[in-house]
C-alpha angles and dihedrals in degrees: 000000000000124000088236091061092046093048091049091049091051094045094048091047093053098041103036120003101048099044094041097048095044092049090059104028106030139254119314122252122243105211094158094044095231098115090232143113107216120215116200114198114195142134106282104167107341090269136288095070124060105010093189144321148204115228114210090194090065093043092083091067107029145359106249139149125200125216131181112245088215093057100052092121088080095029095130094058090046094050096046089048096048094041088060089056090054092050094044093049091054093055104029111012095171098055118133114261096238089066095039094048091042089054090047092055087044088056091054091050093048090052102041110007123229109354124181090254093051092045090052092052096047097042092047088063095039088057091045103032090150085079114097123269091200102044116082114204098149095255120146089246090055089062091048095047093052091045094051092047094049091047089052092052091049091048096050106028105045116296121246094355091055093049090047089054090050093050093047093049108100089206110097141219119348092355091061091047091052090048090054092047090052092050107033127166120266115283094026126150117242111247099161131268102249127069089243093058094038092050091047092056093042091051091051090049096051091046100044106018089202123175087229114109114280095359100086149019126267094180097055128054101219126198130209094231126048109247128162110262094029136075116235133203120254108287119240119259090202143001135197129178106157123062112196086117136020116265131228131182123221117256105283129192121240125186121213107284092007120121143211128201128206126190126209128186141150096066124177097223092264120114117281113227117206131185136178116201113193131187091220134044115250103063113136133176151165136227115225113201123188116214110232094215102044102021089228122141127233124195125212128175124242112251107240120213107223091208099054106012090237118145125215135190137182131201119195121211093021105180099021112036091023120035102176131035131183126192112203119188132180137175116243096199118188088236103068124149108044141157114212113311100320124153087225090079094050101268112124099154134017119005143289113321119271136177136189122233135193119199122206129188132182144157117253108219095183128024121241118271135206132208134188100229100184145342117213120189126203142167116255101176096044095236092128092254121108107240104165140044139200114219116201115204132188124202122190123188128185092201118100085242137345138153110239120204109221122198118189119189134193122209134187122182088358090299123122108235104167143002139182130200124197140156126252120192110217141160150128091063090283112141113241114208124205134169130215127189128213135190117183126228092223142017117271149098105300126202125197131204131181133194133179131212131197125229092280092057095251116143107240104172144004137193136186137199132214118259117281122203109229132175128221115264114233117257120237123241120216132165145127144227126233091235142001095209122045145148129256115277093013114124118254113203116215121198117203122203141149142146139234111202120194144138136067125333133184090218133035113276092019121118135186093212131055108176128185119240118269095218139027123203116194124188103196096195098240098081092276130110137190136203094197121112093227110020125178116216138181129203118214095191129059117244145088117299128192113215119196132189126201123179132200126215131212090266091060097252122136125221128231110271123261115208141196133186118226119193113211121196139161107222101141124090119217113267102218124208129172121206136183117199089348094305118118116234103227098174117335139007123201118219138165128244114280091009106143112213132183110230114202131197095180091120090061108122125216139133087244110078119245091249089064099043122098110228121193118187115199106187096196094234095088095278131103141164137182150156147151110306094004091143093154132040135169127219143166130202122224103197126060140142141214091267092033136253111247119222125188112230111201121192115191117196121193119188094180093264106040130040117201129182122205123188133195131173124243116199112200116202124199112247116249119235109287122229114241102176130043105154128117115265123219134196142144129257114274088016116117115231121203108223111230128229104281102176139030130187114229096194101034141343136298108247101180137036124188120187123190122194122196115225099010133283141201115251099183091100098216148056098021120184135165088267095054120114111267099172102104115115104175145030137188095200120117093230111012122188106237130190132184129206099206131044125246143084110314127197117224120184123194128189119195123193122193131211091268092056096255115142133201128184139186138176117227131195120231117194108212112198125206113245115239119244116258117236111213132161136169114248113228120228120268117267145156134286116284090029120126117245122196119208113194121191117224094176121145143177109235 
């Protein structure tokens, strides 16, 4: 290999290949940390086969490209192509090959323009555009399809920045393309956001290459014919420019996400009728019409028949308003993005999906017409009033095939009340008969009109019928009850329902409207009624009750009544429970004398509500009280004892059928003496202190007092001196007079016993203060100076 070749390779890499590829496909990785892209030149296959390659298995350890030493004459194209693979693998290693290979050919074009190799790739697909854009099987056309699609995305969605976004998106295939279309670069051209819309605009662009918006390329100079060194437009799969007879293509194969284009010219001014008949569902297409005055293109979708999968189109003014028409069809197979024949793309047997299509075109000399053949009325609800009709229609089309949109409308009092739109396939001047049924929502004179539209939406014929008097069909009541057997006073839930069907239908007994009733009339069987939809009712007497429901519709008609029988009984006895402060008395409750307590029977369970139960409270002490709804009552007991007097409390509950008694025991304890005084007492030494009343008995008298004095006291109550007797330690008086000799805190304990034998005790603190000494002296008589005066102290400590 000459140094000239190596120098050229180096120079071209630095000046063109590296900066161009990285601007579109991102910066290279540097796994081996040497800041280099290695290029290995060696003999791969003696030339003419594999010119070079990038190996993703090696990419995890180094950045290297391989080129055949025998193919160096087109080395630049090889390197720019393979370098894109390296960059793409670094950012999105799982991308489908049709995008990766398309971007690689795009890299070669961006670096060096249209080379013979690139022209061969692109033109191979343009001449065989029925081959899939999204299936990679390493055919020459696969390279060309991916290249053309990637160039279209770059042209419309933002150039190098857009392609960089696509490469960096880890989503793959069509999903990544849709992501880019939803988030294009500024200044982009709208091409849709779904693969269906994007592919439609792409197909128009590769067929027409118009300068108008999405319908052409500004980054490729495309030629009409396919010549080496140039890139041609998609070649026509059919052409027609004279219309003495209708035209039909042969059956032609179409791979999933491949396309075919058909051109039509030389119209007569009459509408051009187009149809695509596929052997598989999923074929879609557009009709491109060129305005004769402005040379602008308009796109309209083929109308797809859901029954057959056939697509139809119509172009008005073909030959005067429109001078050129293209029909472009493609196959949106459910298997889309796919590499080779891998099960990962949904192919387990066979190969990538294909279909066969036949395209037909013809001039429509007369538009389709519609006629109301007959209207037959009848009575559905058997009330001797006709409330429904059958309308027989006939559609005739002079096209070889078209799908006619039929709209039938119903009027009353010049007001549109209902309409129905449906498709009718017609053609070859053979009348197509269809029937439609109608039931009105109200009584009146009804008028019917029908109009038909062709595939473009243009109204091509109308018809009207004379008024028909129709009655309102009765609504139907339906509903349910929560139970058929219940107890008195328990709530029974009633659920009202019904329906009022009316409107058009494409089959007998089918309706487009199912309205709910506007009113509900319940007869509850006990001389009461309700207008609620879902009333709740209780029965206070046992028996059988017949409940009926009638509903009213918007037309003012009432339904036949629906009825139910509810059996009401009273078989449950009251389950009585007495509570105090929320606590259930299971056997006995202990209270004190004169302690007023609220007794509650609110937890009593019965089908009859508390407000209707008769409660009688017998307190067991000779007193009782009662009444309807007296679910709570308060009471206090006067007599008790130390061990307690037991009273039997009996509660009788009568629900009108059953009488139940419930007894509990109430033990009444005598109250212990209650402390009145708990303050600290204070006195001085040798000063008698009268002890206060400490206890009282609320339900009797105190019959015994017992005082205990720590350390000894004097209880004489008068004339205390240091020589008085301070040896007493107890007293049984109610209010003893107590004196202490020495100061300090003294403990005094008192026990009080009442007439029921209950005893209370408490220890009190008495603070005994020391008495101050008394200072006393005798005053001498007055005298003169120099006389002696004697002062004698008579002071003492009491």
